[in-house]
N, C-alpha and C positions, 0 to 999 in steps of 0.2 A: 172553734176558731176566733170569735170574737173575744173570747174569755182569754185566749191563750195572747193575743194582741194586746188586750188591755193590760194583763202582766208583763210583756216584753215593754211597753210605752213606759208603763211606772218604774220597772228595775231601769231603763235608759235615763227616764230623767233623775235617779236617785243618784246613779252613777256618774251624769254630767254635772249636776248642782252641788251633792253632797250635802245638802243643808244640815244647819245644827239641830233642828227640830225634825226628825225625819216623819214624826206622826203628823205634825201639821200639815207638812208639805204634802203627804199624802191624801189627807183629808180635803186640801185644796185642789189636788188633782181629781179625788172623787167627785167634787163640787162640779167640776170642767166637764166632767164626763157627763154630768147628768144634764148642763146645759147644753151639750151637743146633742143630746137626744138618744143617749144609750149607747154601750161598749162596741156596737156596730161600726161608730162614726168615728172610731179610735184608730189612730195608725200608730207605728210604733215611735215616731217622732211628736206627736202630739204634744209631750210636756216637755220637750227641749225648744227651748227660744230661738230664735233668729240672731239674738244677740253673743259675742262670744269674751268669753274670758281673757283677758290680757294676761300673758305669762310673766312672771317676774324676769329681771335680766338674769341671764346667766352669769355674768360677772359679779352680781351682788350690786349692781350700779355703775360699775367702772365705764370708763369709754372703751369705745371698741377698740382703740390703737392700743389703750394699756391693757388690753387681754392676752397679748401676746408677750411673752417673756424678754423676748429679744425682738426690740422694734426698729433696730436700726436700718439703714439702708442697704447696709450686706447680709439682711436676712436671707438665708439661702433658700427658703421656700417660697412658692408662688401662693399669694394669697385669692381666693377668690370672693366677690362678693354674691354670688349664688353656686350652690353645688352643681357641677355640669351634671347631665341627664343620665337616668339611669336606664340601660335599655334591656336588662333582665329583668324577669319577675319571675315568680314561682307562685303556683295554689297548692296548697296543702290539703284543702278540703272541698267538696260541694260547695258546702256553704258560701265561700268566699265567691262564689260565680253565680249567684243567684239573689235577687233583689230583695227578697223576705227570706226569713228562715223558714225552711219546711221540716215537717216531721217524718221521719225514716218509717215506712211503713214495712212492718213485719209481715211475710205471707210466705204460704209452701211453693215451691218452684214444681215438685214433682207431684202428681195424682197419689195422696196418699192409699187409694183405692187399689192403684196398679203396682206391678213390680218396678222397683227404679231401672233404669237403664243403665247399661255400663257406660261409664265415662272414662274416656283417655283424654290425657292433655298431653298435646307435643310441644316440647319448647327447645328452645336452641338460639342462636344468635340471627341479627337480623341477615339475611340473604343464606341463611344454611338448610334452605328447600323445605321448611316447615309445610306449605302452603302444597306442595307437592305431595310429601310424604303423608299430610292429613288424609288427603283426598284418594290416595292408593288404600290406606287402612279403612276408610269408610266404605269406599266399592267392594272391597276385599270380603268385609263382614256385614255389609247392608247396613250402616252406621249412617247417622246424618253427620253432617260436617260443617261447623260452625266457624268462621275466620273472624276473629276478636277484631284485628284490623280493618278488614272488609267492613264489619258494622260500625266500627267508629268512622271512617273515610265516609260512609253513605250518609251516615247521620251530619256529619260536617259539609257536605255537599248541600244538602237539604236545607239546612237552618244555620250554616255560618254566618248568612248574610244577614237574617232576619232577626237571630239570637245570639244575645249578648255572652251566653254561658257557652254555646259553642263555637264563637267567634273566638273567643279566648282558649278553648280547646285545639282548637285548630291551629292557633300560633304555637302552642305548646308542641303539639305532634311535628310542627314544620321543623320547629326549632333542635326536634330530636328528643326530648324530652318524653316520659310517659304521662299518658291521659288520668286525669283524676281516678284515683283507686274505685271510689263509691260509684262515678259516673260508668266506670268500665264494667263493675261487676251488675250493676242496673240493666246494662247493656244485654250482658249476657243471661242473666234471668228470664228477661222478658222474649229472646230469642229462644230460650229451652221450652217456655211456657206454649210458645207457638208450636210445637212438635210435639204433643204428648204421645204420641201412638208411637214415638223413635224407641227402637229395643236396644239402640246405643248412639252416643253421642260423641264424635272426635272434636276437640277444642283446638285451632291452632293458633299458637302464641299467646298463651295465657296459662300461667302465672308469669312474672317477668322477675319478679322476687320475693322474698320470704314473706313480707307484709302482704303481699297479692295471693300469697298461698293461702296463709291463715285467713284470710279474708273469705277466699272461695271454700274453704272447708267449713266456715262457721255460717255462711248465708246459702251455699248451694249445697253441698257432700264433699267428701272424702273420696278423691277421684279410684277408680279400679285399677290405672295404669299410668304412669307417666313416663313417656317416650322422649330421652334428650338427645339432639342430633348435636354431635362433635363435630366441629369445623376449625381449623387454623384461624388466626384473625386474619391474614393477609390472604386467605383463599374468601372469606366472608367480604371483604372489600372489593375484591375483584369482582364476586358477583353480584354486589350492591352497585359498583359502577356499570355494569353490563346492562343491568336491571333498568338502572336510572336513562341510559340511552334506548331503550325497546319500550318501556311503560311509563316513563316520564311522572312518577309518582312525585308528589310534593314533600315527602319526607326522604326522599332517596337524593337530596340535593348535598353537596360536599360537608358542607358544616353540620347538618343533620346526621351525616353518616357518621362523621367523627363521633360526634355525641353519641349517638346508638350505640356504637361499639365501645366506647369508655363504658358507657353505662352496663352493657351485657358483660363485660369484662370484671367490672366491680361485683355484679350480682349473680352471677351464673354459678360461681364456688358455694356460695351458701344455699342457693336455692336447691342445686345437685345435692349438697350433703343434706339437706332436709328432707328430701324425698329418700335418700338412700337409707336413713336411720329410721325411715317408715317402710322400709322396703317395696317401695311400691315402684322404682324408678327402674329403667332399661336403657344404657348407652348405647347408641348406633352411631354410625360415621367414617 
């Protein structure tokens, strides 16, 4: 790990300074490593100084006023000394959520010495009854039930106040967006590994889009069956409003509900088509 950190630190320094003589720069960095007492003392920003380079003016040195083509008092657009705050944010990968880069560890989810359990995925819009139907199927066949939403909510409750990563994920979910894909997959994998004796597993609420489906197949397995719970958008909205009154889930607030329904509408057709082409899906509702 020290060698990885050393390499990352050197690379960061090279990208930051872009020295005319990279070899000389690297030699100086290695000298500093020896002075520090070895690679275990090296941080990712060891070779980045506190000073900041000043950027050249955007307009080639012109005054700020002459930057605008029309600088008369009748200029129709308001100008800001500072940009207004941006309240939205997005996180594309788990690396954006961690203080340091982490290596993704590959491991077997299922015990190769045992028959792989049957895996059934239950998908549908928010409020379509995925949890209810998943439990019925699990009880009917003696399978284990895994609620992806519940996994994430429990993790948020226990970590949101003390862990920056889960604090951000909590905000994402509360805003009606999908949790980061790799984080969700990791939680599913860890849950499955805790039930090695399962003859079958019913997974409620995953995947939500084709990207998640591909990741699930790549890192876990190809499902044996996918059940799609079809429900009209209006019916979904009514159920979510009722659930918000009864359960008070943070992601059932009006703003999040609209966003979740929009995400579902955008992703549902490609996702269903993907599983149809593989001959894995059954639609009910």
